[in-house]
C-alpha positions as CSV (number, residue, x, y, z in Angstrom):
1,M,20.1,20.9,-38.6
2,R,17.2,22.8,-36.7
3,G,15.0,19.6,-36.9
4,F,17.4,17.5,-35.0
5,V,18.2,19.7,-32.0
6,W,14.2,19.5,-31.6
7,L,14.3,15.6,-32.1
8,A,17.2,15.0,-30.0
9,L,15.5,17.5,-27.2
10,G,12.3,15.2,-27.5
11,V,14.4,11.9,-27.4
12,L,16.5,13.3,-24.3
13,L,13.0,14.5,-22.1
14,F,11.3,10.9,-23.3
15,L,14.5,9.2,-21.7
16,A,14.6,11.5,-18.8
17,W,10.7,11.0,-18.1
18,G,11.2,7.4,-18.2
19,V,14.2,7.0,-16.0
20,S,12.6,9.3,-13.5
21,Y,9.3,7.2,-13.6
22,I,11.4,3.9,-12.9
23,V,13.8,5.6,-10.0
24,F,10.9,7.2,-8.2
25,H,8.7,4.3,-8.4
26,V,11.4,1.9,-7.1
27,A,12.2,4.8,-4.2
28,G,8.5,4.7,-3.3
29,L,8.2,0.9,-2.9
30,L,11.7,1.2,-1.0
31,I,10.2,3.9,1.6
32,H,7.0,1.9,2.1
33,L,8.9,-1.1,2.7
34,L,10.9,0.5,5.2
35,L,7.6,1.7,7.1
36,V,6.3,-1.5,7.3
37,L,9.5,-2.9,8.5
38,A,9.7,-0.2,11.2
39,L,6.2,-0.9,12.1
40,I,6.6,-4.1,12.5
41,S,9.6,-3.6,14.8
42,V,7.6,-1.3,17.0
43,M,5.3,-3.8,17.2
44,F,7.7,-6.8,17.9
45,H,9.2,-4.3,20.8
46,A,5.7,-3.3,22.5
47,F,4.6,-6.8,22.7
48,F,7.9,-9.1,23.2
49,G,10.5,-6.2,24.6
50,K,12.1,-6.0,27.7
51,R,9.4,-5.7,30.3
52,A,9.9,-3.0,33.0
53,A,11.4,-3.7,36.4
54,P,8.4,-4.2,38.9
55,R,8.2,-0.7,41.3
56,Q,9.5,-1.8,44.8
């Protein structure tokens, strides 16, 4: 019985490691994708956005 507990704990830790690797890897990709989209949006707004009205 004692060996089964250590085996179950080892399998549980291995699964948690695998799931966390996938989740954080995907989350990191999404964060970088959002940063790139935000940069493109700022650049688009800077170059093609509404121009300020001339001063009178």
